[in-house]
N, C-alpha and C positions, 0 to 999 in steps of 0.2 A: 181522639190520636189514632188509633188502631187503625183504620182507612184509613188515615192523612198518611202512614209510612206507610203501607201496604200501596197508593197511591204514588208516590212517594219515590218507593223499588221498578217496578210495576215501569214507569216513565223514566231513569236512569239508564235502567236494564234495555227497556229500545234500543233508548238513545244511543248504547255502547255497542251495541248490533250497526248502526248508525241508519237507524230507523225512528224515526219522529211521530207519539202519537195526536189522534187524530176524533175528536166525538168524547159521550161522555163514558165515561166508567162507577156503574153499581156496584157499591162492595157490599154483606151482610158480613158479625160477627159476632157473637156470645162471649166473648172470650173475656172476662172481665181487667180494664183497664188498669196501669195502676194501680193493681190488686192481688202483686207479685204472684202472678203467672206468666206471665213471662208473653206476654200482649206482645206486642213490639218486635220480640223475635220470628213470632211465628205470626206476622205480615209482612214484615220481612222477606221468611224462605213463602210466601204467597203472591206480593209481587212477582219475587227472581220466575218463579213458576210460572205465573198466568200471564210474567211477556213468552216466558219462552211459549208453550202452547198460544198466544197470538204471534207468534213466528212462524210456527207450523213444526216447532222444535220437541222433541221425546221427554220424558225428564231430566235428569242427572242430577242426585241428590250428592253426588260430593259437590258436583258447585253451585249447586245450591245456599247449602251447608256451611260455602266459603264464601262466600257474596253476601248472607247475611251476619258471620266470623265479623270480615268487614267491618262494616255499618256498627252490630255491638260491642264489641274491641271481646270479647269474650262467648265462646260456646255452652256452658251451662245450658240455655235453652233452643238451641239452639239445634243443640244434634238430635235434644228424642222426638223434636216434632218435624225435624227429617225424616228420621231413622225410628221413628220411636221407640217406647219400653223405655227401657231406663238404662239411660248411657254416662258414663263415665267420658268424658273428655281429656286428657294426658297430653304434658306437654310434650312437643318435640321438639326438631332442627327448626324442621320446613315448619307444616301447620301440624295444629294437637291432632293427635289419634281418636277414633271414636268407637270406646266399646262398647261394645251394649252386653250390658249385667246382667244375674236373671234375677224373676220378681213373680216367687210366688204365688200364685192364681189362689190362695188361704192369709195372702193381705188384702183389704181394704182399706179406704181416704173417706174420709169426711173433709169440704171444705166450706172455711167463712170465714165474711172478710163484717167490718162496720163501714157504717156509710161515710166515713168519708174517709179516703183514699192515705195512701205518703208516697210522694212524690221520689225517684227513685236517689236524684241527686242528697234527699235529707239521707234518708235513708244512706247513703256509703259514709256520707258528713259525718253524721254515731259514731262508725267507727275507731279504735284507736290505730296510731299509724304503727302499731308496736306491740306483740304480747310476748307475755315467757315464754320461755322456751321451751319449761311443765308444762304450759299449758297448751303451746303447739302438739306436745305430744303426747298429751293428753286428748287431744281430736281425733288422731292420730290410730290408736287404740279404740273409738267410742267408733270410727266411719267404720273398720274393719266391725265392731262387733255389728253395728245394720245393717251393712252391706249380705254378710253372712243372716242376719237375722231376715231379713226383706226376703233371700232367696232360698228361703226353707219353712219362712211361716213361722219362727222362730218366738211369743212374745216376749220371753224373756229378756235376750239378745238386744230388740227392738226398741225397747223401754232402757234402757245402757250407754243402745249406742245411739238414743235420741238425742239425747244431754248434750248441751252447750255452753260452751264457752267461748267462742270466740265471732259469738257478733248476738245472740239471742240479747244476753244483755242488758246493752246497750243499745238494742231499737225496739225491744219490748214495752218497754217506755213508752217509748211516742206513737204507739196506738190505743187508744184509752180499754181500756176497760181486754184489756190481752192481756195480764196479767187470770182473773178471771174467767176467760173463756177458756186459757185453756186447764185448768183449773178442770169447768162444766165440760170438761172432754174430755183428759180421764175421770170421771166421774158417772161420765153416759157408758163407759166404759172400754175408752185407749187405750192401747198402749201406747200410743209415745204421742205427746201436742207439739208441735215446730211452726212458728214460723214460714208462709209460704211466702219462697222466695227474699226481697227485702220488705215485704210486707206488702196496704196492711192484714192481708188476710194471716187466716191460719191453716193447716193444716194439718189432718193430720189417721193416725195411723191405727187400725184395728180389724179383729173382722167382722167380713164383713154382710153380716147378717146385724150388725148392728150399725152400720155405716152410716143411715137417714138417724139416727135417732142421736147420733155424736154431732152431726152438723146442724142438725133444732137445737140440743144445748149447749151451741158454739152460738149459734147466730142469736137467739133469747135471753142474752150475754148482750150482745153490740145490739141489738134488738129493742134492751129495758120495758116489750109494749107495747111499744107504738106504730109495729107496724110499720117500718118502713123501704119502701123496694129498695132504695137503695143499695139497705141491708141484702144481706146472700147466705146464701146456706146452703150447703147441696153434696149428695153421690158424685168421690166420680172418679170415674172406671179407667182407669189406664188403656191407654194409643197403643196396640203393640205395631200399628202400622206405618203410620208417620204419613208426611210425604204423597199425595195420592191426586188420579183428578177421579173427580165420578160424573 
């Protein structure tokens, strides 16, 4: 699905510039698909910039972000893909504004996912149409704590801020072994564990030196000793650059 999206975006971008694609395009991606890793946004950003490169045009980060935004319907994943690092996507009158946020180098990340993906449509359907006002207010407070914790590498703020009542209680039951994997991540030394995107992957925030242990512990729960190659577990290192051409 990732390469297919890239190819479709590449084609549509060329056509928007009055060109028709010809020949064959070979694509490869190591981003997990349907695992809450933003693979579709990354594919769209790549396809758009690839088309610009084929046309002899330089990178245009704003245009690449807007192109992915128009296809995704939100910029949560496209923002970091294009601009790198930790970003907030703030609603604006015309287009959402991408606001870079501080991320301490003392914060590490670990990721794990079961062999079974979780379709975005299913993850979205699990959410309630409304939440209580009190829950929304609490979520804002926790968000402030989480951002401060990520900025300064404060474990207690991260642990408190990562607790979620808006989507995790509804989506975690859809991930087989999800609750057990969350518990394993904490036991292995994580400061916080939550669903990555819409799932089925989990993302843990932890000291960098224990990230591999946390990823392995969560993966072991999902794998059940079967050594399933579709079951994932690895250390995640933030990309502070975003879109670039090699």
